[in-house]
C-alpha positions in Angstrom: -56.7 35.2 -10.5 -53.6 34.2 -11.6 -51.1 36.8 -13.5 -51.8 34.2 -15.9 -55.1 34.6 -15.9 -55.3 38.5 -15.5 -56.8 40.4 -18.4 -53.9 41.4 -20.8 -55.4 44.5 -22.4 -55.8 48.6 -21.0 -59.3 48.5 -22.0 -61.4 46.4 -19.0 -64.8 47.6 -21.1 -63.2 45.5 -24.2 -62.6 42.7 -22.2 -65.5 42.2 -20.8 -67.3 42.2 -24.3 -65.2 39.3 -25.6 -65.4 37.1 -22.1 -67.8 37.4 -19.4 -67.0 36.2 -15.9 -68.6 32.9 -16.2 -66.8 32.3 -19.0 -63.5 33.5 -17.7 -63.9 30.9 -14.7 -64.6 28.3 -17.1 -61.8 29.0 -19.6 -59.5 29.5 -16.6 -59.7 26.3 -15.7 -59.2 23.9 -18.5 -56.3 22.1 -18.9 -56.3 23.3 -22.9 -54.3 26.5 -23.4 -56.8 29.3 -24.3 -55.3 32.6 -25.7 -58.1 35.6 -26.8 -56.9 38.8 -29.3 -59.2 41.3 -30.1 -60.4 42.9 -32.9 -57.2 45.2 -33.6 -54.9 42.0 -32.9 -53.6 42.8 -29.8 -53.4 40.1 -26.6 -56.8 40.0 -25.2 -56.6 37.3 -22.6 -55.1 33.7 -22.1 -55.6 31.2 -19.3 -52.6 29.6 -17.3 -52.5 26.3 -19.5 -51.5 28.5 -22.2 -49.0 30.4 -20.6 -47.6 27.4 -19.6 -47.3 25.4 -22.8 -45.6 28.4 -24.6 -43.5 29.6 -21.5 -44.9 33.3 -21.2 -44.8 35.6 -18.3 -48.2 37.3 -19.0 -47.0 40.9 -17.8 -44.3 40.9 -20.5 -46.7 40.5 -23.9 -49.4 42.8 -22.4 -50.4 45.3 -25.1 -48.1 43.4 -27.4 -49.5 42.0 -31.2 -50.7 38.2 -31.0 -48.9 37.2 -34.2 -45.6 38.3 -32.1 -46.6 35.6 -29.4 -46.4 32.7 -32.0 -42.9 34.3 -33.8 -40.3 32.2 -32.3 -42.1 28.8 -32.8 -41.8 27.2 -35.9 -44.7 25.3 -37.9 -45.1 21.5 -38.5 -47.1 21.7 -41.4 -48.1 23.7 -44.4 -48.9 27.1 -42.9 -47.9 28.8 -39.6 -50.0 29.8 -37.0 -49.2 34.0 -38.0 -50.5 32.8 -41.8 -53.5 31.8 -40.1 -54.2 34.7 -37.7 -53.3 36.7 -41.0 -55.9 35.5 -43.3 -58.3 35.3 -40.2 -58.3 38.8 -39.6 -58.7 40.0 -43.3 -61.2 38.0 -44.0 -62.8 36.5 -40.8 -66.6 35.5 -42.6 -65.6 33.4 -45.6 -66.3 29.9 -45.4 -67.3 29.7 -41.8 -70.8 28.1 -42.6 -69.8 24.8 -40.9 -68.0 26.5 -38.1 -65.0 24.8 -38.5 -61.7 25.8 -37.1 -58.6 25.9 -38.8 -55.9 23.8 -37.1 -51.8 24.1 -37.7 -49.1 22.5 -35.5 -46.0 24.2 -33.7 -43.1 23.5 -32.2 -41.9 24.4 -28.8 -38.8 22.5 -27.7 -39.7 18.6 -27.6 -43.6 19.9 -27.5 -45.6 19.4 -30.3 -48.9 21.7 -30.2 -51.9 21.9 -32.1 -53.6 24.8 -32.6 -57.0 25.6 -33.4 -58.0 29.2 -34.5 -61.7 30.3 -34.9 -62.6 33.9 -35.4 -65.2 35.0 -32.2 -68.2 36.0 -34.1 -71.7 37.7 -32.0 -75.2 36.3 -33.5 -75.5 39.5 -35.9 -72.1 38.8 -37.3 -70.2 41.4 -35.7 -66.3 40.4 -35.5 -65.0 40.7 -31.9 -61.5 39.0 -32.7 -60.0 35.6 -32.6 -59.8 32.5 -30.1 -57.2 30.1 -29.8 -57.3 26.8 -28.4 -53.9 25.2 -28.1 -53.4 21.5 -26.9 -50.5 19.5 -26.3 -50.4 16.2 -28.6 -46.6 15.4 -28.0 -47.7 11.7 -26.7 -50.3 11.3 -29.6 -47.4 12.6 -32.3 -44.9 10.3 -30.4 -47.3 7.2 -30.5 -48.2 7.8 -34.0 -44.5 7.9 -35.2 -44.0 4.6 -33.2 -46.4 3.0 -34.9 -45.7 4.3 -38.4 -41.9 3.0 -38.1 -43.0 -0.5 -36.7 -45.6 -0.6 -40.2 -42.3 0.8 -42.0 -40.2 -2.0 -40.7 -42.8 -4.6 -41.0 -43.3 -3.9 -44.1 -39.7 -3.8 -45.2 -39.0 -7.1 -43.7 -42.3 -9.1 -45.8 -41.3 -7.7 -48.9 -38.8 -10.4 -49.7 -40.6 -13.4 -48.6 -44.4 -12.7 -50.4 -42.2 -12.0 -53.9 -40.9 -15.9 -52.9 -44.0 -17.1 -52.2 -45.9 -15.1 -55.3 -42.6 -16.3 -57.6 -42.9 -20.0 -56.6 -46.6 -20.7 -56.6 -46.2 -19.4 -60.4 -43.7 -21.5 -61.0 -45.3 -24.4 -59.5 -48.1 -23.5 -61.7 -46.2 -23.4 -65.0 -44.6 -26.3 -64.6 -47.6 -28.7 -63.2 -50.4 -27.2 -65.0 -52.5 -29.8 -66.5 -51.2 -32.5 -64.1 -52.5 -31.1 -60.9 -56.5 -31.8 -60.6 -58.3 -28.5 -61.2 -58.8 -28.5 -57.4 -55.2 -28.0 -56.2 -54.5 -25.5 -59.3 -57.2 -23.7 -58.0 -55.2 -23.6 -54.3 -52.4 -22.3 -56.1 -54.2 -19.8 -57.7 -55.6 -18.6 -53.8 -52.3 -18.2 -52.8 -51.1 -16.1 -55.6 -54.2 -13.8 -55.4 -53.7 -13.3 -51.8 -49.9 -12.9 -51.8 -50.7 -10.1 -54.2 -53.3 -8.7 -51.6 -50.3 -8.4 -49.1 -48.0 -7.2 -51.8 -50.3 -4.4 -52.3 -50.7 -3.8 -48.8 -47.0 -3.8 -47.9 -46.4 -1.2 -50.8 -49.7 1.4 -49.6 -48.6 1.0 -46.1 -45.4 2.1 -46.7 -46.5 5.2 -48.6 -48.9 5.5 -45.8 -46.0 6.1 -43.0 -44.0 7.8 -45.7 -46.1 10.0 -45.5 -47.3 10.3 -41.7 -43.8 11.0 -41.0 -43.2 13.6 -43.7 -40.8 11.5 -45.2 -42.3 11.3 -48.8 -40.2 13.2 -50.7 -42.1 15.2 -53.8 -39.9 15.7 -56.9 -41.6 18.7 -57.9 -41.8 20.4 -61.4 -43.9 21.9 -64.0 -46.2 19.0 -65.2 -48.6 18.7 -68.3 -51.3 16.5 -67.1 -52.3 15.1 -69.9 -49.2 13.1 -70.2 -50.0 12.1 -67.0 -53.4 11.4 -67.7 -52.2 9.1 -70.8 -49.9 7.2 -69.0 -52.1 6.2 -66.0 -54.2 5.1 -68.8 -51.8 2.6 -70.7 -51.0 1.3 -66.7 -54.4 0.7 -66.0 -55.4 -0.5 -69.8 -55.0 -4.3 -69.0 -56.5 -4.9 -65.8 -59.8 -3.0 -67.6 -59.6 -5.4 -70.5 -59.6 -8.7 -68.6 -63.0 -6.8 -66.8 -64.3 -6.3 -70.2 -64.5 -2.5 -69.4 -64.3 0.3 -71.9 -61.5 2.7 -71.0 -61.3 6.2 -72.5 -59.7 9.4 -72.1 -61.2 12.9 -72.9 -58.5 15.8 -72.3 -59.3 19.5 -73.0 -56.2 20.5 -74.9 -53.8 23.4 -73.6 -55.4 23.3 -70.4 -52.0 24.3 -69.0 -49.6 23.0 -66.4 -49.4 21.8 -62.4 -46.8 21.8 -60.3 -46.0 18.5 -59.0 -44.6 15.3 -58.6 -45.4 13.7 -62.2 -45.1 10.2 -60.6 -46.8 10.6 -58.0 -49.8 12.2 -60.1 -49.9 9.5 -61.9 -50.3 7.4 -58.9 -53.5 8.9 -57.7 -55.2 9.0 -61.5 -54.1 4.9 -60.8 -55.6 4.4 -57.7 -58.7 6.3 -59.0 -59.2 4.1 -61.5 -58.3 0.8 -60.2 -61.1 1.6 -57.7 -63.2 2.1 -60.4 -62.7 -0.6 -62.3 -63.2 -3.1 -58.5 -66.9 -1.1 -58.5 -67.8 -1.6 -62.3 -69.5 -4.5 -63.5 -68.2 -6.1 -66.7 -69.2 -4.0 -70.2 -69.3 -0.8 -68.2 -67.2 2.1 -69.1 -64.6 4.1 -67.3 -63.6 7.7 -68.1 -60.4 9.3 -67.4 -61.2 13.2 -67.9 -58.7 16.2 -68.0 -60.2 19.9 -68.1 -59.8 23.5 -67.3 -61.6 25.0 -64.2 -61.2 28.8 -62.5 -57.4 29.3 -61.8 -57.0 25.3 -61.4 -57.0 21.6 -63.7 -59.0 19.2 -63.0 -59.4 15.4 -63.1 -62.6 13.5 -63.1 -62.5 9.6 -63.1 -65.6 8.7 -63.9 -67.1 5.4 -63.6 -70.8 3.2 -64.9 -70.6 1.4 -61.2 -73.0 0.8 -58.6 -72.8 4.1 -56.9 -71.9 4.9 -53.0 -74.2 5.2 -50.6 -74.6 8.4 -49.1 -73.8 7.5 -45.6 -70.6 6.0 -47.1 -69.6 9.0 -49.0 -68.0 10.5 -45.9 -66.0 7.5 -45.0 -64.5 6.6 -48.3 -61.3 8.3 -48.1 -60.7 6.8 -44.3 -57.6 4.2 -44.3 -59.0 0.6 -44.6 -62.5 1.4 -45.0 -64.0 -0.8 -47.5 -67.6 -0.6 -48.6 -69.1 -4.1 -49.7 -68.9 -4.3 -53.4 -71.6 -6.9 -54.9 -69.7 -6.6 -58.1 -66.0 -7.7 -57.0 -64.6 -9.7 -54.0 -63.4 -7.2 -51.5 -60.0 -9.0 -51.3 -59.3 -7.3 -54.6 -58.8 -3.7 -52.7 -56.2 -2.6 -49.6 -58.5 0.0 -48.5 -55.8 2.4 -48.7 -56.1 3.4 -52.0 -58.2 6.3 -52.1 -56.4 7.4 -48.6 -53.7 7.5 -49.9 -55.0 9.4 -53.5 -56.0 12.2 -50.9 -52.8 12.6 -49.2 -50.5 12.9 -52.2 -53.5 15.8 -53.5 -53.4 17.9 -50.6 -49.5 17.4 -50.4 -49.8 19.1 -53.6 -51.9 22.0 -52.4 -55.1 20.5 -54.1 -58.3 19.2 -53.3 -60.1 15.8 -54.1 -63.7 14.6 -53.5 -66.6 12.2 -54.8 -70.0 12.7 -56.2 -72.0 9.6 -56.4 -75.4 7.9 -56.4 -76.7 4.4 -55.9 -76.9 3.0 -59.5 -76.1 6.0 -61.1 -71.8 5.4 -60.8 -69.1 7.5 -59.2 -67.1 10.7 -60.2 -63.8 11.0 -58.2 -62.5 14.4 -58.8 -59.3 16.4 -57.9 -58.2 20.0 -58.6 -54.7 21.3 -58.7 -53.7 24.9 -58.9 -52.4 25.8 -62.1 -48.6 26.9 -62.0 -47.9 30.2 -62.5 -45.0 30.7 -65.1 -43.5 33.8 -66.0 -42.5 35.1 -69.5 -41.8 32.1 -72.0 -41.1 29.1 -70.1 -40.9 26.1 -72.0 -41.6 22.8 -70.1 -38.4 20.4 -68.9 -37.9 17.8 -71.4 -38.8 14.3 -70.2 -36.6 13.3 -68.1 -38.3 10.2 -66.4 -37.4 6.6 -68.3 -40.3 4.3 -69.4 -39.9 0.8 -69.1 -42.3 -2.0 -70.7 -43.0 -4.7 -69.2 -44.0 -7.7 -71.0 -45.8 -10.3 -68.9 -48.5 -12.3 -69.9 -49.0 -12.7 -65.8 -51.0 -9.6 -65.0 -50.6 -10.0 -61.1 -46.9 -10.2 -61.8 -47.0 -7.8 -64.5 -48.4 -5.7 -61.8 -46.3 -6.0 -59.4 -43.1 -5.3 -61.0 -45.1 -2.1 -62.4 -45.4 -1.0 -58.9 -42.1 -1.5 -57.9 -40.9 0.6 -61.0 -43.4 3.4 -60.5 -42.3 3.6 -56.7 -38.4 3.8 -58.2 -39.3 6.6 -60.4 -40.0 5.4 -63.9 -43.3 5.4 -66.0 -44.2 2.0 -66.6 -46.5 0.5 -69.7 -47.7 -3.5 -69.4 -48.4 -5.6 -72.5 -49.1 -9.6 -72.4 -48.8 -9.9 -76.0 -45.7 -10.6 -78.0 -47.0 -8.6 -81.0 -48.2 -5.4 -78.5 -44.8 -5.2 -77.3 -43.5 -4.9 -80.5 -45.9 -2.2 -81.8 -45.3 -0.2 -78.8 -41.2 -0.5 -78.9 -41.4 1.0 -82.1 -44.5 3.9 -81.3 -43.4 5.1 -78.0 -39.9 6.0 -76.3 -39.1 3.0 -75.0 -35.9 3.0 -72.6 -35.7 -0.7 -71.5 -37.9 -3.7 -71.9 -38.4 -6.9 -69.0 -39.1 -9.7 -71.3 -41.0 -13.0 -70.0 -40.3 -15.9 -73.2 -43.7 -17.5 -72.6 -46.1 -15.1 -73.9 -49.9 -16.0 -75.2 -49.4 -15.1 -79.5 -45.7 -15.5 -80.1 -42.5 -16.6 -77.7 -40.0 -14.1 -76.3 -37.3 -15.2 -78.0 -39.6 -14.3 -81.2 -40.0 -10.7 -79.6 -36.1 -10.5 -78.8 -35.3 -11.3 -82.5 -37.5 -8.7 -84.0 -36.8 -6.3 -82.0 -32.9 -6.5 -82.7 -33.5 -6.7 -86.4 -35.6 -3.6 -86.4 -33.1 -0.6 -86.6 -35.4 1.3 -84.7 -35.6 -1.1 -81.9 -32.3 -2.2 -82.0 -30.9 -0.4 -79.2 -33.4 -0.9 -76.7 -31.9 -2.6 -73.7 -33.7 -6.0 -73.0 -33.9 -7.9 -69.5 -35.3 -11.4 -69.5 -37.3 -12.4 -66.5 -38.3 -16.1 -67.1 -38.5 -19.2 -65.3 -36.9 -20.5 -68.7 -33.3 -20.1 -70.1 -33.1 -18.2 -73.3 -33.3 -20.6 -76.1 -30.1 -20.4 -78.2 -26.6 -19.6 -77.7 -26.6 -16.1 -79.2 -28.9 -14.9 -77.1 -26.9 -14.1 -74.3 -25.4 -11.1 -76.6 -28.8 -9.3 -77.2 -29.9 -9.2 -73.4 -28.6 -7.4 -71.0 -29.8 -9.7 -67.6 -31.3 -12.8 -67.0 -33.7 -12.2 -64.0 -35.1 -16.3 -63.3 -38.3 -16.4 -61.4 -39.1 -16.3 -58.4 -37.2 -12.8 -57.7 -36.9 -10.3 -55.0 -38.1 -7.2 -56.9 -34.4 -5.2 -55.4 -32.9 -7.9 -57.7 -35.0 -6.4 -60.6 -34.7 -2.7 -59.7 -30.9 -3.1 -59.0 -30.8 -4.7 -62.7 -33.0 -1.7 -64.3 -30.9 1.1 -62.6 -27.2 -0.5 -63.5 -28.7 -0.5 -67.1 -30.3 2.5 -67.1 -27.2 4.1 -65.6 -25.2 2.9 -68.8 -27.2 4.6 -71.9 
């Protein structure tokens, strides 16, 4: 027996209770590290692999508390090994029905060590101690990092060409509409739809890459979820209208604040609502609901869609998993919306799940812990800017909105000029992007009426159109004119510059 495999307790009888000779021989020979602590939290045993991974001399740790063993090693996740040990020792019985172990990751020099902790319970339920299993996952982490960096680089390089493809195909449709045969116009629409799918995939891949590499920074603060819910409803309303779906918002009053990133939480709700749109036939209903539950705020996104079979419910949050939905084409989903939603909610310390029965609709829900407010603390005033995108092409409108939302702005979308005027008067709009070709009135009419109304005259307007403004005075009433097609960076730069001066 090597030094690393000798019992590390002064009580041989206690050692025998924890590990039988047969188990001792097996654990001593495996590649994973194994550490066993007794009911008092003292080191009881470790194998050679564990001693090697943690660079330990068994003689120096004999009789020491096991928590001391892990103090020198920083955690690479939301919780530490020591915190998990303390929690399991305080209550080794809660939530153990599924016999899942608690997992965290630590950095040991250049190594990345995955640790899985489980309580040792007899058949009678007697608590004997804790076993920690260590696995060196350095190669897997490095490979995942390399894959994520490749995804990030490729996604970044694809952004501009995809915007050009989309812009030029849109311009062709506008300029030759009615001149081409129906088949050729359909070809152009197919190009647009698939370009949209690729653009959405690129943005989702970038989010996944940032999350997996711990590069996604959350702008955390007290959040009133009702406002987030209603802004998400505004963002999805046009898509629901086009599909003939009724969208409802049901929000309890005074549910309390959560601590989170308002923009990313809105992204979660929009992702869930878009998933509901994909799964719900025309004439159906989607409901965004907000309620207070025990110690938490709960959001439910329900629909009257076709439901999810039980065997698929465990896969629905896996990356790129897209179950067949007969009501809508599979291509409308990237297969990343739900995984991103889950990752973002877990980053906020929350939990997300789905309840569904075939033919009975779906209910996607998540809970976030209530934000503890000490004393009379008032939620900070709204600091994020709101942009109104007036665009009759829903595909392009959604693309612009997605880009602006990722820049941290709140975004409202409408395709009609009259609706744009109403929103500009009734909502706090900081900037408007305006297309000239609209289905009811022209963009120039919208611009003239905006500037003639004292309540909306000071809102900066960026014209985004293939057409030039009609009259010579329009230049003095717009801050920029961006000609389609364009790179999204061109628009976001203009927005940033304009809002920086207002």
